[in-house]
C-alpha positions as CSV (number, residue, x, y, z in Angstrom):
1,M,-140.9,-25.2,-111.2
2,Q,-140.8,-25.8,-115.0
3,Q,-137.5,-25.6,-116.7
4,W,-137.9,-26.7,-120.4
5,Q,-141.7,-26.6,-121.1
6,T,-141.9,-23.7,-123.6
7,P,-140.4,-23.6,-127.1
8,E,-138.1,-20.8,-126.0
9,S,-136.8,-22.6,-122.9
10,L,-136.3,-25.8,-124.9
11,Q,-134.3,-23.9,-127.5
12,A,-132.2,-22.3,-124.8
13,L,-131.5,-25.8,-123.4
14,L,-130.5,-27.0,-126.8
15,E,-128.2,-24.1,-127.4
16,E,-126.5,-24.8,-124.0
17,L,-126.1,-28.5,-124.9
18,V,-124.6,-27.5,-128.3
19,S,-122.2,-25.0,-126.6
20,W,-120.6,-28.0,-124.7
21,D,-118.2,-29.3,-127.3
22,S,-118.5,-33.1,-127.3
23,R,-116.6,-34.2,-130.4
24,S,-116.0,-38.0,-130.4
25,T,-112.7,-39.0,-128.7
26,T,-112.1,-35.5,-127.1
27,A,-112.1,-34.4,-123.5
28,G,-115.4,-32.6,-124.2
29,E,-117.1,-36.0,-124.8
30,I,-115.8,-37.1,-121.4
31,E,-117.1,-34.0,-119.7
32,F,-120.5,-33.9,-121.4
33,A,-122.1,-36.8,-119.4
34,H,-121.2,-35.0,-116.1
35,Q,-122.7,-31.7,-117.4
36,V,-126.0,-33.4,-118.4
37,S,-126.2,-35.3,-115.2
38,E,-125.8,-32.0,-113.3
39,K,-128.7,-30.6,-115.3
40,L,-131.0,-33.5,-114.6
41,K,-130.1,-33.3,-110.8
42,K,-132.1,-30.0,-110.8
43,L,-135.3,-32.0,-111.3
44,D,-136.9,-32.6,-107.9
45,Y,-137.4,-36.3,-108.7
46,F,-133.6,-36.9,-108.9
47,Q,-132.9,-35.0,-105.7
48,K,-135.2,-37.4,-104.0
49,H,-134.0,-40.5,-105.9
50,P,-130.3,-39.8,-106.7
51,E,-129.6,-43.5,-107.1
52,Q,-131.8,-43.6,-110.2
53,L,-129.5,-41.1,-112.1
54,V,-126.4,-43.2,-113.1
55,L,-123.2,-42.4,-114.9
56,G,-122.2,-45.7,-116.6
57,D,-118.6,-46.6,-117.6
58,S,-118.3,-46.6,-121.4
59,G,-114.5,-46.9,-121.5
60,E,-111.7,-44.4,-122.1
61,G,-113.1,-42.1,-119.4
62,R,-116.5,-41.7,-121.1
63,H,-119.9,-42.4,-119.5
64,F,-123.4,-42.9,-120.6
65,V,-126.2,-41.2,-118.6
66,A,-129.2,-43.3,-117.5
67,A,-132.0,-41.6,-115.6
68,L,-134.9,-43.7,-114.5
69,T,-138.2,-42.2,-113.3
70,V,-140.7,-44.7,-111.8
71,H,-144.5,-44.1,-111.4
72,P,-146.2,-46.2,-108.7
73,K,-149.0,-47.2,-111.0
74,A,-146.9,-47.8,-114.1
75,T,-146.4,-51.3,-115.5
76,K,-144.5,-50.4,-118.7
77,T,-141.1,-48.6,-119.2
78,I,-140.1,-46.6,-122.2
79,V,-136.4,-46.0,-122.9
80,L,-135.7,-42.7,-124.6
81,I,-132.4,-43.0,-126.5
82,S,-130.0,-40.3,-127.8
83,H,-126.3,-39.8,-128.3
84,F,-124.3,-36.7,-127.4
85,D,-121.1,-37.1,-129.3
86,T,-120.6,-35.2,-132.5
87,V,-118.3,-35.4,-135.5
88,G,-115.5,-32.8,-135.9
89,I,-115.6,-29.2,-137.1
90,E,-112.7,-29.0,-139.6
91,E,-115.0,-28.2,-142.5
92,Y,-116.2,-25.0,-140.8
93,G,-112.8,-23.4,-141.6
94,E,-112.5,-19.8,-140.3
95,L,-116.0,-20.2,-138.8
96,A,-114.9,-23.1,-136.6
97,P,-114.9,-21.0,-133.4
98,L,-118.6,-20.4,-133.9
99,A,-119.6,-24.0,-134.7
100,Y,-121.0,-24.4,-131.2
101,Q,-122.7,-21.0,-131.0
102,P,-125.9,-21.4,-133.1
103,E,-127.1,-17.8,-133.0
104,Q,-123.7,-16.3,-133.8
105,L,-123.0,-18.9,-136.5
106,G,-126.3,-18.1,-138.2
107,E,-125.4,-14.4,-138.2
108,A,-121.8,-15.0,-139.5
109,L,-123.1,-17.2,-142.3
110,H,-124.9,-14.2,-143.8
111,H,-121.4,-12.8,-144.6
112,H,-120.5,-16.1,-146.4
113,L,-123.5,-16.6,-148.7
114,E,-121.2,-17.4,-151.6
115,S,-120.1,-20.6,-149.8
116,L,-123.6,-21.9,-149.4
117,S,-125.7,-24.1,-151.7
118,E,-128.9,-22.5,-153.0
119,D,-130.9,-24.6,-150.6
120,A,-128.8,-23.6,-147.6
121,K,-128.9,-20.0,-148.6
122,Q,-132.7,-20.0,-148.7
123,D,-132.9,-21.7,-145.3
124,L,-130.5,-19.2,-143.8
125,Q,-132.5,-16.3,-145.1
126,S,-135.8,-17.8,-144.0
127,G,-134.8,-17.6,-140.3
128,D,-136.5,-21.0,-139.8
129,Y,-133.3,-22.9,-138.9
130,L,-130.8,-23.1,-136.1
131,W,-127.2,-23.7,-137.3
132,G,-124.2,-25.5,-135.8
133,R,-122.5,-28.7,-135.0
134,G,-124.8,-31.1,-133.0
135,T,-128.0,-29.0,-133.5
136,M,-129.5,-31.7,-135.7
137,D,-127.3,-34.7,-135.0
138,M,-128.4,-35.1,-132.4
139,K,-128.5,-32.9,-129.3
140,A,-132.1,-31.7,-130.2
141,G,-133.2,-35.3,-129.6
142,L,-131.6,-35.3,-126.1
143,A,-133.1,-31.8,-125.3
144,I,-136.6,-33.0,-126.3
145,H,-136.2,-36.2,-124.1
146,M,-135.1,-34.1,-121.1
147,A,-138.2,-31.8,-121.6
148,T,-140.4,-34.9,-122.0
149,V,-139.1,-36.5,-118.7
150,E,-139.8,-33.2,-116.9
151,K,-143.3,-33.0,-118.3
152,A,-144.1,-36.6,-117.4
153,L,-143.0,-35.9,-113.8
154,L,-144.9,-32.6,-113.6
155,E,-148.1,-34.2,-114.9
156,E,-147.5,-37.6,-113.2
157,W,-147.9,-39.7,-116.3
158,P,-148.5,-43.4,-115.3
159,I,-145.4,-44.6,-117.1
160,N,-141.8,-45.4,-116.2
161,L,-139.2,-43.6,-118.3
162,V,-135.4,-44.2,-118.8
163,L,-133.6,-41.3,-120.4
164,L,-130.5,-42.8,-121.9
165,T,-127.9,-40.6,-123.6
166,V,-124.6,-42.1,-124.8
167,P,-121.2,-41.2,-126.1
168,D,-119.3,-42.7,-129.1
169,E,-122.3,-43.3,-131.5
170,E,-120.3,-41.6,-134.3
171,V,-117.4,-44.1,-133.9
172,N,-117.9,-47.5,-132.4
173,S,-121.1,-47.1,-130.3
174,A,-119.1,-48.1,-127.1
175,G,-121.6,-46.0,-125.1
176,M,-124.7,-47.9,-126.3
177,R,-123.0,-51.3,-126.1
178,A,-122.1,-50.6,-122.4
179,A,-125.6,-49.2,-121.7
180,V,-127.3,-52.4,-123.0
181,T,-125.8,-54.4,-120.2
182,H,-127.0,-51.8,-117.7
183,L,-130.5,-51.8,-119.2
184,A,-130.6,-55.6,-118.8
185,K,-129.4,-55.3,-115.2
186,W,-132.1,-52.7,-114.4
187,Q,-134.7,-54.8,-116.0
188,E,-133.9,-57.6,-113.6
189,E,-133.1,-55.7,-110.5
190,K,-136.0,-53.2,-110.7
191,N,-138.4,-55.5,-112.4
192,L,-138.9,-53.2,-115.4
193,D,-141.0,-54.2,-118.3
194,Y,-139.6,-52.5,-121.4
195,G,-142.5,-51.6,-123.7
196,L,-140.7,-49.4,-126.3
197,F,-137.2,-48.2,-127.3
198,L,-137.8,-44.7,-128.6
199,N,-134.9,-43.0,-130.3
200,G,-134.7,-39.3,-131.1
201,E,-132.4,-39.3,-134.2
202,P,-133.3,-36.5,-136.6
203,V,-135.2,-36.9,-139.9
204,F,-132.7,-37.5,-142.6
205,S,-133.6,-36.1,-146.1
206,M,-133.2,-38.5,-149.0
207,N,-132.1,-35.6,-151.2
208,P,-131.8,-31.8,-151.0
209,T,-135.5,-31.2,-152.1
210,D,-136.9,-33.8,-149.6
211,T,-138.5,-31.9,-146.8
212,A,-141.0,-34.7,-145.8
213,Y,-141.3,-35.4,-142.1
214,K,-140.6,-39.0,-141.3
215,V,-140.8,-41.5,-138.4
216,Y,-138.8,-44.7,-138.6
217,S,-140.0,-48.2,-137.5
218,G,-136.6,-49.7,-137.8
219,S,-132.9,-49.0,-138.3
220,I,-130.6,-50.2,-141.1
221,G,-127.7,-52.6,-140.2
222,K,-124.0,-51.9,-141.1
223,I,-121.2,-54.4,-141.2
224,M,-117.6,-54.2,-142.4
225,P,-116.3,-57.3,-144.2
226,S,-112.6,-56.7,-144.6
227,A,-109.7,-58.4,-146.3
228,L,-105.9,-58.8,-146.0
229,F,-104.2,-59.6,-149.3
230,F,-101.0,-61.6,-148.9
231,G,-98.9,-61.7,-152.1
232,K,-95.5,-63.1,-152.8
233,E,-92.7,-60.5,-152.6
234,T,-90.1,-60.1,-155.3
235,H,-87.9,-57.5,-156.9
236,V,-89.6,-55.3,-159.5
237,G,-87.0,-56.7,-162.0
238,E,-88.4,-60.2,-161.5
239,P,-92.1,-59.7,-161.5
240,M,-93.0,-63.2,-162.6
241,S,-91.4,-64.8,-159.5
242,G,-93.9,-63.1,-157.2
243,M,-97.4,-61.7,-157.0
244,T,-98.3,-58.3,-155.8
245,S,-100.9,-57.9,-153.1
246,S,-102.1,-54.9,-155.2
247,L,-103.3,-57.3,-157.9
248,L,-105.3,-59.3,-155.4
249,A,-106.7,-56.1,-153.8
250,A,-107.6,-54.6,-157.2
251,M,-109.5,-57.7,-158.4
252,M,-111.3,-58.1,-155.2
253,T,-112.2,-54.4,-154.8
254,R,-113.5,-54.3,-158.4
255,R,-115.9,-57.2,-157.5
256,M,-117.0,-55.7,-154.2
257,E,-117.7,-52.1,-155.2
258,M,-121.4,-51.7,-156.0
259,N,-122.0,-55.5,-156.0
260,P,-125.8,-56.1,-156.2
261,M,-125.3,-59.5,-154.5
262,F,-125.4,-57.6,-151.2
263,K,-128.4,-55.4,-152.0
264,E,-131.6,-56.1,-150.0
265,T,-135.1,-54.8,-150.6
266,V,-137.6,-54.8,-147.7
267,Y,-140.9,-53.0,-147.7
268,G,-139.9,-51.4,-151.0
269,E,-136.8,-49.8,-149.4
270,N,-133.3,-50.7,-150.6
271,T,-129.9,-51.0,-148.9
272,P,-127.2,-48.8,-150.5
273,L,-124.7,-50.8,-152.5
274,P,-121.3,-51.8,-151.0
275,V,-118.3,-49.4,-151.2
276,T,-114.7,-49.4,-150.2
277,L,-113.9,-47.4,-147.0
278,H,-110.2,-48.1,-146.9
279,L,-107.6,-49.6,-149.3
280,K,-104.0,-49.5,-148.1
281,D,-100.6,-50.8,-148.9
282,L,-99.1,-51.9,-145.6
283,R,-95.4,-51.3,-146.5
284,E,-93.8,-48.9,-144.1
285,A,-91.7,-47.2,-146.8
286,Y,-91.0,-47.0,-150.5
287,S,-88.7,-49.6,-152.0
288,T,-88.2,-51.6,-155.2
289,Q,-89.6,-54.7,-153.4
290,T,-93.1,-55.4,-154.7
291,P,-96.0,-54.8,-152.3
292,F,-97.1,-58.1,-150.7
293,L,-99.5,-56.9,-148.0
294,T,-102.6,-54.8,-148.7
295,S,-105.7,-54.3,-146.6
296,A,-109.3,-53.3,-147.5
297,L,-112.4,-52.5,-145.6
298,Y,-115.8,-52.6,-147.3
299,N,-119.1,-51.2,-146.1
300,V,-122.1,-53.4,-146.4
301,F,-125.6,-52.3,-145.2
302,T,-128.1,-55.0,-144.1
303,M,-131.8,-55.4,-143.4
304,N,-132.4,-59.2,-143.1
305,Q,-128.9,-60.5,-143.7
306,S,-126.9,-61.8,-140.6
307,A,-123.1,-61.6,-140.2
308,A,-123.0,-65.3,-141.3
309,D,-124.9,-64.4,-144.5
310,V,-122.6,-61.5,-145.3
311,M,-119.5,-63.6,-144.7
312,D,-120.8,-66.4,-147.0
313,Q,-121.4,-63.8,-149.8
314,F,-118.1,-62.1,-149.2
315,E,-116.3,-65.5,-149.5
316,K,-118.1,-66.2,-152.9
317,V,-116.8,-62.8,-154.2
318,A,-113.3,-63.6,-153.0
319,I,-113.3,-67.0,-154.6
320,T,-114.5,-65.5,-157.9
321,A,-111.7,-62.9,-157.7
322,A,-109.1,-65.5,-156.9
323,D,-110.2,-67.7,-159.8
324,E,-109.9,-64.6,-162.1
325,I,-106.4,-63.9,-160.8
326,N,-105.4,-67.6,-161.2
327,E,-106.6,-67.6,-164.8
328,W,-104.8,-64.3,-165.5
329,I,-101.5,-65.4,-164.0
330,A,-101.7,-68.8,-165.8
331,M,-102.2,-66.9,-169.1
332,V,-99.4,-64.5,-168.5
333,S,-97.1,-67.3,-167.3
334,E,-97.7,-69.3,-170.5
335,R,-97.1,-66.2,-172.6
336,E,-93.8,-65.5,-170.8
337,A,-92.8,-69.2,-170.7
338,V,-92.4,-69.3,-166.9
339,T,-93.8,-71.6,-164.2
340,P,-96.9,-70.1,-162.4
341,I,-96.1,-69.4,-158.8
342,G,-99.3,-71.1,-157.5
343,N,-102.9,-70.4,-157.0
344,V,-104.4,-67.8,-154.7
345,R,-105.9,-69.3,-151.5
346,V,-109.1,-67.8,-149.9
347,M,-109.5,-68.3,-146.2
348,R,-111.5,-66.8,-143.3
349,Y,-109.7,-65.3,-140.3
350,S,-111.1,-68.2,-138.2
351,G,-109.2,-70.6,-140.5
352,L,-106.0,-68.5,-140.3
353,L,-106.3,-68.4,-136.5
354,D,-106.6,-72.2,-136.3
355,Y,-103.7,-72.8,-138.7
356,A,-101.4,-70.3,-136.8
357,T,-102.4,-71.8,-133.4
358,E,-101.6,-75.3,-134.6
359,K,-98.2,-74.1,-136.1
360,L,-97.1,-71.6,-133.5
361,G,-99.0,-72.7,-130.3
362,E,-101.7,-70.8,-128.4
363,E,-99.2,-68.9,-126.2
364,V,-97.3,-67.4,-129.2
365,V,-100.6,-66.4,-130.9
366,Q,-101.8,-64.7,-127.7
367,E,-98.4,-62.8,-127.5
368,I,-98.8,-61.7,-131.1
369,K,-102.4,-60.4,-130.3
370,T,-101.2,-58.7,-127.1
371,H,-98.4,-56.9,-128.9
372,C,-100.7,-55.6,-131.7
373,I,-103.2,-54.3,-129.2
374,S,-100.5,-52.5,-127.2
375,V,-99.4,-50.3,-130.1
376,K,-100.5,-46.7,-129.4
377,D,-102.9,-44.8,-131.6
378,H,-104.2,-47.8,-133.4
379,D,-108.0,-48.1,-133.5
380,D,-110.0,-51.4,-133.6
381,R,-109.8,-51.6,-137.4
382,E,-106.0,-51.1,-137.5
383,I,-105.5,-53.5,-134.7
384,S,-107.6,-56.1,-136.5
385,I,-105.5,-55.8,-139.7
386,Q,-102.2,-55.9,-137.7
387,I,-103.2,-59.1,-135.9
388,A,-104.1,-60.8,-139.2
389,K,-100.9,-59.5,-140.7
390,A,-98.7,-60.7,-137.9
391,L,-100.2,-64.2,-138.0
392,L,-99.9,-64.3,-141.8
393,T,-96.3,-63.3,-142.0
394,R,-95.5,-66.1,-139.5
395,C,-97.1,-68.5,-142.0
396,P,-95.5,-67.4,-145.4
397,E,-96.3,-70.9,-146.9
398,L,-100.0,-69.7,-147.1
399,A,-99.1,-67.1,-149.8
400,P,-100.6,-65.9,-152.0
401,A,-103.8,-65.6,-150.0
402,I,-106.9,-63.5,-149.4
403,V,-107.9,-63.6,-145.7
404,L,-111.4,-62.5,-145.0
405,M,-112.5,-61.0,-141.7
406,F,-114.8,-58.5,-140.0
407,T,-113.6,-55.2,-138.5
408,P,-115.7,-53.1,-136.1
409,P,-118.2,-51.6,-135.8
410,Y,-121.1,-53.9,-136.4
411,Y,-124.7,-52.6,-136.3
412,P,-127.3,-55.3,-136.6
413,A,-130.5,-54.2,-138.4
414,V,-133.6,-53.9,-136.3
415,N,-137.2,-53.5,-137.4
416,S,-140.6,-53.3,-135.7
417,T,-142.9,-52.5,-138.6
418,E,-145.2,-55.4,-138.0
419,E,-145.6,-54.7,-134.2
420,E,-149.1,-53.7,-133.3
421,L,-147.9,-51.2,-130.8
422,V,-145.7,-49.5,-133.4
423,K,-148.5,-49.4,-135.9
424,A,-150.7,-47.8,-133.2
425,C,-148.0,-45.2,-132.3
426,I,-147.4,-44.2,-135.9
427,A,-151.2,-43.9,-136.7
428,S,-151.6,-41.8,-133.6
429,V,-148.7,-39.5,-134.5
430,Q,-149.9,-39.1,-138.0
431,E,-153.4,-38.1,-136.7
432,V,-152.1,-35.6,-134.1
433,A,-149.6,-34.1,-136.6
434,K,-152.3,-33.6,-139.2
435,E,-154.9,-32.2,-136.7
436,E,-152.6,-29.9,-134.7
437,F,-149.9,-28.9,-137.2
438,D,-151.3,-29.7,-140.6
439,L,-148.2,-31.8,-140.9
440,K,-148.0,-35.0,-143.0
441,V,-146.0,-37.8,-141.4
442,D,-144.4,-40.5,-143.6
443,Q,-143.4,-43.9,-142.2
444,V,-140.0,-45.2,-143.2
445,H,-139.2,-48.8,-142.3
446,Y,-135.4,-48.4,-141.9
447,F,-133.6,-45.3,-140.5
448,N,-130.8,-44.9,-143.0
449,G,-128.4,-43.0,-140.9
450,I,-127.4,-46.0,-138.7
451,S,-128.4,-45.7,-135.0
452,D,-128.0,-47.1,-131.5
453,L,-131.3,-48.9,-131.9
454,S,-129.3,-51.7,-133.5
455,Y,-128.3,-52.8,-130.0
456,V,-131.7,-53.6,-128.6
457,N,-134.4,-56.1,-129.6
458,Y,-131.8,-58.5,-131.2
459,T,-133.6,-61.3,-132.9
460,G,-130.7,-62.9,-134.9
461,D,-129.6,-66.4,-134.3
462,A,-126.4,-67.8,-132.7
463,I,-125.1,-68.7,-136.2
464,G,-125.1,-65.1,-137.1
465,W,-123.2,-63.8,-134.1
466,N,-120.9,-66.9,-134.0
467,A,-119.7,-66.0,-137.5
468,Y,-119.0,-62.5,-136.3
469,E,-117.2,-63.5,-133.2
470,A,-115.0,-66.1,-135.0
471,N,-113.9,-63.8,-137.8
472,T,-113.3,-60.5,-135.9
473,P,-109.6,-60.4,-134.8
474,V,-110.2,-58.0,-131.9
475,W,-113.3,-59.9,-130.6
476,N,-113.2,-59.9,-126.8
477,E,-109.8,-58.1,-126.9
478,T,-110.8,-54.5,-127.6
479,Y,-114.3,-54.9,-129.0
480,S,-117.4,-56.9,-128.2
481,I,-121.2,-56.7,-128.6
482,P,-123.4,-57.9,-125.8
483,F,-125.6,-60.1,-128.0
484,K,-127.1,-62.1,-125.0
485,D,-128.1,-58.9,-123.2
486,M,-129.5,-57.5,-126.5
487,E,-131.7,-60.6,-126.8
488,R,-133.1,-59.9,-123.3
489,L,-134.2,-56.3,-124.4
490,Q,-137.2,-57.5,-126.4
491,A,-139.5,-54.6,-127.1
492,P,-140.4,-52.7,-130.3
493,V,-138.3,-49.8,-131.6
494,L,-139.3,-46.5,-133.1
495,N,-137.5,-43.3,-134.0
496,V,-139.2,-39.9,-133.7
497,G,-136.9,-36.9,-134.0
498,P,-136.9,-33.4,-135.4
499,F,-136.4,-32.3,-139.0
500,G,-133.0,-31.0,-140.0
501,K,-130.6,-31.0,-142.9
502,D,-126.9,-31.6,-143.7
503,A,-125.7,-33.8,-140.8
504,H,-121.9,-33.9,-140.7
505,K,-121.6,-30.9,-143.0
506,R,-120.7,-27.3,-142.1
507,T,-124.3,-26.4,-143.1
508,E,-125.8,-28.7,-140.4
509,R,-129.1,-27.1,-139.3
510,L,-132.2,-27.8,-137.3
511,H,-135.8,-26.7,-138.2
512,I,-136.8,-24.6,-135.2
513,R,-140.6,-25.2,-135.3
514,S,-140.1,-28.9,-135.9
515,A,-137.6,-29.2,-132.9
516,F,-139.3,-27.0,-130.3
517,V,-143.0,-27.2,-131.2
518,E,-144.0,-30.2,-133.2
519,T,-141.6,-33.0,-132.3
520,P,-142.0,-32.7,-128.5
521,R,-145.8,-33.1,-129.0
522,L,-145.3,-36.1,-131.2
523,V,-142.9,-37.8,-128.7
524,E,-145.5,-37.2,-126.0
525,Q,-148.2,-38.7,-128.3
526,V,-146.1,-41.9,-128.7
527,I,-145.8,-42.2,-124.9
528,R,-149.5,-41.6,-124.4
529,T,-150.3,-44.3,-127.0
530,V,-148.2,-46.8,-125.0
531,M,-149.9,-45.7,-121.8
532,E,-153.4,-46.2,-123.5
533,S,-152.5,-49.5,-124.9
534,E,-151.4,-50.6,-121.4
535,F,-154.6,-49.4,-119.9
536,A,-156.7,-51.1,-122.5
537,S,-154.9,-54.4,-122.1
538,H,-155.3,-54.3,-118.3
539,S,-159.0,-53.4,-118.4
540,S,-159.6,-56.2,-120.8
541,H,-158.1,-58.8,-118.4
């Protein structure tokens, strides 16, 4: 019996998925995996093969769902990837109770036209869109994958499929990082030959007037170089006998923001410039003591750069900032006829850790880490900063200093533009889209919204990941990335998802025809292209 094979039944499935509130870090996110699993159990295949429908531990009570269908004549396996967590709904204001009810929200928005942009107003009045949190980002991708698996089973396509849907993509990608190890295990145990990792993230517009349909042959990388600024405390009445961490942070931040040194251009596409995501004085309360500890987190996007490359560049920026501060302090000290308090030191977290270990001993350093990790309500970023702060304050002789580190999450860039299979898939999708829907499909080389594809097909070197491990304070404590398993998952990546607008905004919306008519057909075409390429390669041998 067919469940999700018409546009209407697929839309009904999506509306049900959206109605299950699965905001990141909530009880709904924990419950969602079980609800999806129950849905998939209704397919005959999983009633016969229950062991191939798995709930995998993703930490903090959350689970990823991995559902494997095997065809006896298949040689290749395609992994269909989605995430089911969503961002919050605070921006919906009085309409928040309707954020998970697409039909009702659409009706209610007609009474709030004044709060919509011109573009959103036109889309609402067109009736072409479904509104609500998670419609676009990205439960439509999951719904399409569920319908695709069902169709493949009904029509007995000679391909193995893994439907993989994960929690926590919007925060730390704990779901995908856990799932990678499971995929590598299945690869070995079930002798699966992964041929393609196909994500279903939605099409992201470049600007409000951009309505082009896009498929993506890669996904941009994101890394967070961070700094702890350690000044020398003093009373505000004696400013020249100290150095504020605010001065260090201001000079460094001025040099990091929009710094073209980190910009990459690949296939004519550019990474966005770095910005500051967090800048904070770490004093607990106001006093007339000058601030001596400040932290900053900077966002850097990557295409070809490894973690080692980013850290090298980050260090250059810090050294330039430190030199600037040293010159400034020397000039002011001469003017005020006082002795300068000393030059600013720049060190990586790995250097701080070595120094503190030699001074305090391994046992004490581990106690410090354990204590910082045990503090309630601190996320990985806060814990990282607190570990570096605790080590630094036990080594005051290092002041003034800028300590460089990484804080989670890290998404390595991934790209399959040059892969012959991906070229064939995109050409085939473009042809079908034009013939059947009169739809033009553009290829974009890097998905710019950050995605879980970052954790498959890893091709970086050990130097890159060693630099990340050595300079991330929470590495192997509360955060890790399965680089070795990622290296084992060597297959091209592609992203084909529905068109929508305004992810993470109260006007998040999904194009109905794109989601329920066009994209399911294009996803099917990708799978058929993989099947055909397999058949062709076998018949030529």
